[in-house]
C-alpha positions as CSV (number, residue, x, y, z in Angstrom):
1,X,11.2,-16.4,1.4
2,X,10.5,-16.9,-2.3
3,X,10.6,-20.1,-4.4
4,X,12.3,-19.5,-7.8
5,X,10.4,-22.5,-9.3
6,X,7.1,-20.7,-8.8
7,X,5.4,-17.9,-10.7
8,X,3.9,-14.9,-8.7
9,X,0.6,-13.1,-8.8
10,X,1.0,-9.7,-7.3
11,X,-2.3,-8.2,-6.1
12,X,-3.1,-4.6,-5.3
13,X,-5.1,-3.0,-2.4
14,X,-8.1,-5.2,-1.4
15,X,-9.7,-2.9,1.2
16,X,-12.2,-5.4,2.4
17,X,-13.5,-6.4,-1.1
18,X,-13.4,-10.1,-0.2
19,X,-15.8,-11.4,-2.8
20,X,-14.0,-9.5,-5.5
21,X,-10.7,-11.0,-4.3
22,X,-12.3,-14.5,-4.6
23,X,-13.4,-13.7,-8.2
24,X,-9.8,-12.5,-9.0
25,X,-8.2,-15.6,-7.5
26,X,-10.6,-17.9,-9.3
27,X,-9.8,-16.1,-12.6
28,X,-6.1,-16.6,-11.9
29,X,-6.5,-20.3,-11.5
30,X,-6.5,-20.6,-7.7
31,X,-9.0,-23.0,-6.2
32,X,-10.3,-23.3,-2.6
33,X,-9.1,-26.5,-1.0
34,X,-9.5,-27.3,2.7
35,X,-10.6,-23.7,3.2
36,X,-7.5,-22.1,1.5
37,X,-7.1,-20.6,-1.9
38,X,-4.3,-22.5,-3.6
39,X,-2.5,-22.8,-7.0
40,X,-0.3,-25.7,-7.9
41,X,2.5,-23.6,-9.4
42,X,2.0,-20.0,-8.4
43,X,2.0,-17.8,-5.2
44,X,0.0,-14.7,-4.5
45,X,1.9,-11.6,-3.2
46,X,-0.3,-9.0,-1.6
47,X,0.8,-5.3,-1.6
48,X,-1.0,-4.4,1.7
49,X,-4.1,-2.5,2.6
50,X,-6.3,-5.5,3.1
51,X,-8.3,-3.5,5.7
52,X,-10.6,-0.4,5.9
53,X,-13.3,1.0,3.7
54,X,-14.8,-2.1,2.2
55,X,-17.7,-4.3,3.4
56,X,-15.9,-7.5,4.2
57,X,-12.7,-6.6,5.9
58,X,-12.8,-9.5,8.4
59,X,-13.4,-12.0,5.6
60,X,-10.6,-10.6,3.5
61,X,-8.1,-10.7,6.4
62,X,-9.0,-14.4,7.1
63,X,-8.6,-15.3,3.4
64,X,-5.2,-13.6,3.1
65,X,-3.9,-14.8,6.4
66,X,-4.9,-18.4,5.7
67,X,-3.1,-18.3,2.4
68,X,0.0,-16.9,4.0
69,X,-0.1,-19.6,6.8
70,X,-0.5,-22.3,4.1
71,X,2.5,-21.1,2.1
72,X,0.3,-19.9,-0.7
73,X,0.9,-16.2,-0.3
74,X,3.0,-13.5,1.2
75,X,1.7,-10.1,2.3
76,X,3.5,-6.8,3.0
77,X,2.2,-4.1,5.3
78,X,0.2,-1.2,3.9
79,X,-0.4,2.2,5.5
80,X,-3.8,1.0,6.6
81,X,-2.4,-1.9,8.5
82,X,0.1,0.5,10.1
83,X,-2.8,2.9,10.9
84,X,-4.6,0.1,12.7
85,X,-1.5,-0.7,14.8
86,X,-1.0,3.0,15.5
87,X,-4.7,3.5,16.5
88,X,-4.3,0.6,19.0
89,X,-0.8,1.3,20.4
90,X,-0.2,3.7,23.2
91,X,2.3,6.5,22.3
92,X,5.5,6.6,24.3
93,X,5.8,9.1,27.2
94,X,6.8,12.6,26.1
95,X,5.4,12.2,22.5
96,X,2.5,14.6,23.2
97,X,-0.2,12.2,22.3
98,X,-2.1,9.3,23.8
99,X,-1.8,6.9,20.8
100,X,0.6,6.5,18.0
101,X,-2.2,7.4,15.6
102,X,-4.2,10.0,17.4
103,X,-8.0,9.4,17.8
104,X,-9.0,12.4,15.7
105,X,-12.3,12.4,13.8
106,X,-10.4,12.1,10.5
107,X,-8.5,9.0,11.7
108,X,-11.6,7.5,13.2
109,X,-13.4,7.9,9.9
110,X,-10.6,5.9,8.1
111,X,-10.8,2.9,10.5
112,X,-14.5,3.1,11.4
113,X,-15.6,0.4,9.0
114,X,-12.9,-2.1,10.1
115,X,-13.7,-1.6,13.8
116,X,-17.4,-1.9,13.2
117,X,-17.0,-5.3,11.4
118,X,-14.9,-6.6,14.3
119,X,-17.4,-5.4,16.9
120,X,-18.3,-8.6,18.8
121,X,-15.0,-10.3,17.7
122,X,-12.5,-8.6,20.0
123,X,-10.2,-11.6,20.3
124,X,-10.2,-12.0,16.5
125,X,-9.2,-8.3,16.1
126,X,-6.4,-8.7,18.7
127,X,-5.1,-11.7,16.7
128,X,-5.0,-9.7,13.5
129,X,-3.2,-6.8,15.2
130,X,-0.6,-9.3,16.2
131,X,-0.4,-10.7,12.7
132,X,0.2,-7.2,11.3
133,X,3.6,-7.3,13.0
134,X,4.4,-10.4,10.8
135,X,3.9,-8.3,7.7
136,X,7.3,-7.0,6.3
137,X,7.5,-3.4,5.1
138,X,9.1,-4.6,1.9
139,X,10.2,-7.7,0.0
140,X,13.4,-7.7,-2.0
141,X,13.5,-10.7,-4.3
142,X,16.6,-9.5,-6.2
143,X,15.1,-9.0,-9.7
144,X,11.8,-7.6,-8.3
145,X,10.7,-5.7,-5.2
146,X,7.5,-5.0,-3.4
147,X,6.7,-2.0,-1.2
148,X,3.3,-0.4,-0.5
149,X,4.1,3.1,-1.7
150,X,7.8,4.0,-2.4
151,X,11.1,2.1,-2.4
152,X,13.8,4.2,-0.8
153,X,17.1,2.4,-0.4
154,X,18.5,5.1,1.8
155,X,15.9,4.1,4.4
156,X,15.5,0.4,3.6
157,X,19.2,-0.4,4.1
158,X,19.4,1.0,7.7
159,X,16.0,-0.6,8.4
160,X,17.4,-4.0,7.3
161,X,20.3,-3.5,9.7
162,X,17.7,-3.3,12.5
163,X,15.1,-5.7,11.1
164,X,16.7,-8.0,8.6
165,X,13.4,-9.4,7.3
166,X,11.6,-6.0,7.2
167,X,9.2,-7.0,10.1
168,X,9.2,-4.3,12.7
169,X,8.1,-4.5,16.4
170,X,5.9,-2.6,18.8
171,X,8.7,-0.3,20.1
172,X,9.5,0.7,16.5
173,X,5.8,1.5,15.9
174,X,5.8,3.5,19.2
175,X,8.9,5.4,18.1
176,X,7.0,6.6,14.9
177,X,4.8,8.8,17.1
178,X,7.8,11.2,17.3
179,X,7.8,13.4,14.2
180,X,11.1,13.4,12.4
181,X,12.3,10.2,14.0
182,X,13.7,7.4,11.8
183,X,10.7,5.2,12.4
184,X,8.3,8.0,11.5
185,X,10.3,8.7,8.3
186,X,10.3,5.0,7.3
187,X,6.6,4.6,7.7
188,X,5.9,7.9,5.9
189,X,8.1,7.2,2.9
190,X,7.6,3.4,2.4
191,X,3.9,3.3,3.2
192,X,2.7,6.7,2.0
193,X,5.1,7.8,-0.6
194,X,6.6,11.2,-1.4
195,X,5.1,14.6,-1.3
196,X,5.7,18.4,-1.6
197,X,3.9,21.3,0.0
198,X,1.4,23.2,-2.1
199,X,2.7,26.7,-3.0
200,X,1.7,29.9,-1.2
201,X,-0.1,28.0,1.6
202,X,-2.8,26.6,-0.7
203,X,-4.9,23.6,0.4
204,X,-6.8,20.9,-1.6
205,X,-9.9,19.1,-0.5
206,X,-10.3,15.6,-1.8
207,X,-13.6,14.0,-2.9
208,X,-13.6,12.2,0.5
209,X,-13.6,15.6,2.2
210,X,-10.0,15.5,3.4
211,X,-8.1,18.8,3.3
212,X,-4.4,18.6,2.4
213,X,-1.6,21.1,2.4
214,X,0.7,18.8,0.4
215,X,0.3,16.6,-2.7
216,X,1.7,13.2,-3.6
217,X,4.6,13.3,-6.0
218,X,5.9,10.9,-8.7
219,X,9.1,9.2,-7.7
220,X,10.2,8.2,-11.2
221,X,10.1,11.5,-13.1
222,X,13.6,12.1,-14.4
223,X,13.4,15.7,-15.7
224,X,10.4,17.5,-14.2
225,X,9.9,21.2,-14.9
226,X,6.5,22.0,-13.4
227,X,4.3,21.0,-10.5
228,X,2.1,19.2,-13.0
229,X,5.0,17.0,-14.1
230,X,5.3,15.5,-10.7
231,X,1.7,15.3,-9.3
232,X,0.6,11.7,-8.6
233,X,-2.7,11.5,-6.8
234,X,-6.4,11.1,-7.6
235,X,-7.1,14.8,-7.1
236,X,-5.5,16.9,-9.9
237,X,-3.8,20.2,-9.1
238,X,-5.5,23.4,-10.3
239,X,-4.2,24.4,-13.7
240,X,-2.7,27.6,-12.3
241,X,-0.6,25.4,-9.8
242,X,0.2,22.6,-12.3
243,X,1.8,25.2,-14.7
244,X,4.0,26.7,-12.0
245,X,7.7,25.9,-12.5
246,X,9.6,24.0,-9.9
247,X,12.5,25.7,-8.2
248,X,15.9,24.0,-8.1
249,X,15.5,23.5,-4.4
250,X,12.2,21.7,-5.0
251,X,13.8,19.6,-7.7
252,X,16.6,18.6,-5.3
253,X,14.0,17.3,-2.8
254,X,12.4,14.9,-5.3
255,X,13.2,11.3,-4.9
256,X,13.9,9.2,-8.0
257,X,13.6,5.4,-8.5
258,X,15.8,4.9,-11.5
259,X,14.8,3.2,-14.8
260,X,17.5,0.5,-14.4
261,X,16.5,-0.6,-10.9
262,X,14.9,-4.0,-10.4
263,X,11.1,-4.3,-11.1
264,X,9.1,-2.5,-8.5
265,X,5.5,-3.1,-7.6
266,X,3.5,-0.7,-5.4
267,X,-0.1,-0.2,-4.4
268,X,-1.6,2.8,-2.6
269,X,-2.2,5.3,-5.3
270,X,-5.9,4.9,-6.4
271,X,-5.2,4.7,-10.2
272,X,-8.0,4.5,-12.7
273,X,-8.4,3.4,-16.3
274,X,-6.9,0.3,-18.0
275,X,-4.1,-1.3,-15.9
276,X,-0.7,-0.8,-17.5
277,X,3.0,-0.2,-16.4
278,X,4.0,3.2,-15.3
279,X,7.4,2.5,-16.7
280,X,9.2,-0.7,-17.9
281,X,10.3,-1.4,-14.3
282,X,7.5,0.1,-12.3
283,X,3.8,-0.8,-11.8
284,X,1.1,0.4,-9.4
285,X,-1.5,-2.3,-8.8
286,X,-4.0,-0.2,-6.9
287,X,-6.9,0.6,-9.2
288,X,-9.5,1.9,-6.6
289,X,-11.2,-1.5,-6.1
290,X,-13.3,-0.2,-3.1
291,X,-14.5,2.8,-5.2
292,X,-16.1,0.5,-7.8
293,X,-12.8,0.4,-9.8
294,X,-10.7,-2.7,-10.5
295,X,-8.9,-5.3,-8.3
296,X,-5.7,-5.8,-10.2
297,X,-3.0,-8.5,-10.4
298,X,0.2,-8.8,-12.4
299,X,1.3,-12.3,-13.4
300,X,5.1,-12.3,-12.9
301,X,7.3,-15.0,-14.3
302,X,10.9,-14.6,-15.3
303,X,10.7,-11.3,-17.2
304,X,13.0,-8.4,-16.5
305,X,10.7,-5.7,-18.0
306,X,7.0,-5.4,-17.4
307,X,4.7,-6.9,-20.0
308,X,1.4,-4.8,-20.5
309,X,-0.4,-8.0,-21.4
310,X,0.2,-9.7,-18.1
311,X,-2.1,-7.4,-16.0
312,X,-5.3,-9.3,-14.9
313,X,-8.2,-7.6,-13.2
314,X,-11.9,-7.9,-12.3
315,X,-14.2,-5.0,-12.1
316,X,-15.8,-4.4,-8.7
317,X,-19.5,-4.9,-8.7
318,X,-21.5,-2.4,-6.7
319,X,-23.0,-4.8,-4.2
320,X,-19.4,-5.6,-3.1
321,X,-19.2,-2.1,-1.5
322,X,-22.5,-2.4,0.3
323,X,-22.8,-3.9,3.8
């Protein structure tokens, strides 16, 4: 799937910020030719989450799909593309729900902007739902890897046995409606990451108004001692929770992507500040573009350790997030 003679520009979560994406591509040296953004020597690799939240979801999807069709880009699936499939896919009999992603007010709120922008374009939306099945859940290029949220070889290897190229089908999406199934576990881990329950039944309410009983955890911390050592999400834990020690049982549940594994690029995590590696072999390229943050790329050539100087970004201008 990948040409060793080319360089790669890995791009974080777009979330409908099509104009910002065009500015980023222009800054990276891509030019629009015959309706497609192209570079003579490089290829764009998108980390998923092209849809939802932003003002130009339809335009962003057309831009990325056209690049992929022209051999100028590859794109993996993000949790929001999976959510769109789940929203539109009937659940299997006996699962206890009507759709793979139940039509709750919370789920409707997440996809509302996308559905509104495709109102009046039902055939276009059906085409994109079909295209989402062409997006692999991961790319393994040997010396570097892409996954939307977390690389877990214990899940990816059996997934490869079923889907060699990482592209799943509708029955697999339907199977994910059953909690605890292999399909559900794959989508949860690869597209949403790792988490732990909050202690003592506590809950957290995010700035978006979502109440959670779990929190996202780092998957690279080698010797954590407290809750604060492993929290990895936009909403910080209360100090009293962050200072609590982890039990040995909790530590044993944590997943670790080792420091000597191949380079890994993820999106998903709404980072802020100046883009930089998390570790020498790990980078998150989601810097909250749709929340007036940054749309970030990493210019990968033949390096085996991440170079802090190779992050490129554009700040999102406020009009981008207004319809």
